[in-house]
C-alpha positions in Angstrom: -190.9 -85.4 -58.0 -186.9 -83.5 -57.7 -186.2 -84.6 -54.3 -182.4 -84.1 -54.9 -181.4 -81.1 -57.2 -177.4 -80.9 -57.5 -176.7 -76.9 -58.0 -172.9 -76.8 -59.4 -172.1 -72.5 -58.3 -169.3 -70.8 -59.2 -170.0 -67.0 -57.4 -170.6 -65.9 -60.6 -174.5 -63.3 -61.2 -175.2 -66.3 -63.7 -174.6 -68.9 -61.0 -176.5 -66.7 -58.3 -179.9 -67.2 -60.9 -179.4 -70.8 -61.3 -179.2 -70.9 -57.8 -182.4 -68.9 -56.7 -184.2 -70.8 -60.1 -183.4 -74.1 -57.6 -184.5 -72.4 -54.3 -187.7 -71.4 -56.1 -188.2 -75.1 -57.3 -186.9 -77.2 -54.2 -190.0 -74.7 -52.2 -192.6 -76.3 -54.8 -191.4 -80.2 -54.8 -190.4 -80.3 -51.2 -187.0 -80.8 -51.9 -183.0 -80.4 -51.0 -179.9 -79.0 -52.6 -176.9 -79.9 -53.5 -175.1 -77.3 -53.9 -171.1 -77.8 -55.7 -168.4 -75.9 -56.6 -164.8 -77.3 -58.8 -161.9 -76.3 -58.3 -160.1 -77.7 -61.9 -157.0 -77.3 -63.5 -157.7 -74.0 -65.4 -159.1 -72.7 -62.0 -155.5 -73.8 -60.0 -154.2 -72.1 -63.0 -155.9 -69.0 -62.6 -155.1 -68.6 -59.5 -151.8 -69.5 -60.1 -151.1 -66.1 -62.2 -153.4 -64.2 -60.1 -150.8 -64.8 -57.0 -147.7 -64.5 -58.9 -145.1 -63.4 -57.0 -146.5 -64.2 -53.2 -145.4 -66.8 -50.9 -148.7 -68.8 -50.0 -150.6 -72.2 -50.9 -152.9 -71.4 -53.7 -154.7 -74.6 -54.1 -155.2 -73.7 -50.7 -156.7 -70.3 -51.1 -159.0 -71.4 -53.8 -160.6 -73.4 -51.0 -161.1 -71.2 -48.7 -163.0 -69.1 -51.0 -164.8 -72.0 -52.2 -165.8 -72.6 -48.7 -167.3 -68.8 -48.0 -168.8 -69.5 -51.6 -170.9 -72.5 -50.8 -171.8 -71.2 -47.0 -173.2 -68.3 -48.5 -175.0 -70.1 -51.2 -176.4 -72.4 -47.9 -177.4 -69.4 -46.3 -179.2 -68.2 -48.9 -181.1 -71.6 -49.7 -181.4 -71.8 -45.6 -183.1 -68.3 -45.5 -185.8 -69.3 -48.1 -186.2 -72.3 -46.1 -184.5 -74.9 -47.9 -182.0 -77.7 -47.2 -179.0 -77.6 -48.5 -175.7 -79.4 -48.2 -172.6 -78.6 -50.1 -169.1 -80.2 -51.7 -166.1 -78.9 -52.9 -164.9 -80.9 -55.8 -161.4 -80.4 -55.4 -159.7 -84.0 -56.7 -158.4 -82.5 -60.3 -160.2 -85.7 -62.0 -161.5 -84.4 -64.7 -162.7 -81.2 -66.2 -165.5 -79.4 -64.5 -168.4 -81.2 -66.2 -167.1 -84.7 -65.6 -166.6 -84.1 -61.8 -170.6 -82.7 -62.1 -172.1 -85.8 -63.5 -169.9 -87.8 -61.3 -171.1 -86.1 -58.3 -174.7 -86.7 -59.5 -174.1 -90.0 -59.8 -172.9 -90.0 -56.4 -175.0 -88.0 -54.9 -178.3 -89.6 -56.8 -179.5 -86.3 -58.2 -182.7 -86.0 -59.9 -181.7 -83.0 -61.2 -179.1 -80.6 -62.1 -180.0 -76.7 -62.2 -177.4 -74.9 -63.8 -176.7 -71.4 -64.8 -175.7 -70.2 -67.8 -174.3 -67.1 -70.1 -176.1 -68.4 -73.1 -172.3 -67.5 -74.9 -172.3 -67.7 -79.3 -170.1 -67.7 -81.4 -166.7 -66.6 -81.1 -167.3 -66.4 -76.5 -168.5 -69.9 -76.1 -165.3 -71.0 -78.7 -162.9 -69.7 -76.7 -164.8 -69.9 -73.7 -165.9 -73.1 -74.0 -169.6 -74.1 -72.2 -169.3 -76.3 -69.1 -173.6 -76.4 -69.0 -173.5 -77.7 -72.6 -171.7 -80.7 -71.5 -173.4 -81.3 -68.7 -176.8 -80.8 -70.6 -175.4 -83.8 -73.3 -174.0 -86.1 -70.7 -176.3 -86.0 -68.0 -178.1 -89.0 -66.8 -181.1 -87.1 -65.3 -183.0 -84.4 -66.4 -180.9 -80.5 -66.6 -181.9 -77.1 -65.9 -180.7 -74.3 -68.2 -181.4 -70.8 -66.5 -180.0 -68.2 -69.2 -178.7 -65.2 -67.1 -180.4 -61.6 -68.2 -178.3 -59.6 -70.7 -176.8 -57.5 -68.5 -174.9 -60.9 -66.6 -173.8 -62.3 -70.5 -171.5 -59.5 -71.1 -169.9 -60.2 -67.4 -167.6 -62.8 -68.2 -166.7 -61.7 -72.0 -163.8 -59.7 -72.0 -161.2 -61.5 -74.2 -160.3 -59.7 -77.5 -158.7 -61.2 -80.4 -155.0 -60.5 -80.8 -154.2 -57.6 -82.9 -151.4 -56.3 -84.3 -147.6 -57.3 -86.4 -148.0 -60.5 -85.5 -151.5 -61.0 -85.3 -151.8 -60.2 -89.0 -148.8 -62.4 -90.3 
C-alpha cells in the first residue's frame, strides 16, 4: 500500500503540513517519498520582479533556493526515519499541475500528498488552485492536507483595485 508517495513542496507552511502527513503515511506503510518542487513561468516572473535592478541569473537563484528547500524537506523525512529522494522540475514545460502529473507518471507514484490553502471565493479565483487541478487530473489517489486557519491567510495579501480608475 502506497510505497511510492509524491509530495510537491513549495516552502509554505501549508506545504510543510502536507510533508508532515506524507511522512506519517510513509512510516505506516513502509513507503518512500519523492519530494518535488516546480519552478514555473510565474515563479520565474516573480523572481525577476523581486530582483529588478540587480544583475544576476534569476533562474540560478531560483534553482539554488529550490535545492535548499528540497534538501531541508529530505532532512526532515530522514529525521523521521523515512527515505526520500528529490526532484527539481524546472523545464517550464507546462503549469505546476501539468508538471506534477507528469512526474507522478514518470516516477510511478502511487499517491500524491499535497498541502492546500483551501481558498474560496476571490482568493481561489485570483490565485487559482494547483491542488485542485492535480486532484482533477491525477491518475493516482490524491491526499489533500488542509492548512490550519492560521496558514490560510499566509499568502492572501492581495486586494481589489480601488480609486478613480477602478470605479470608472
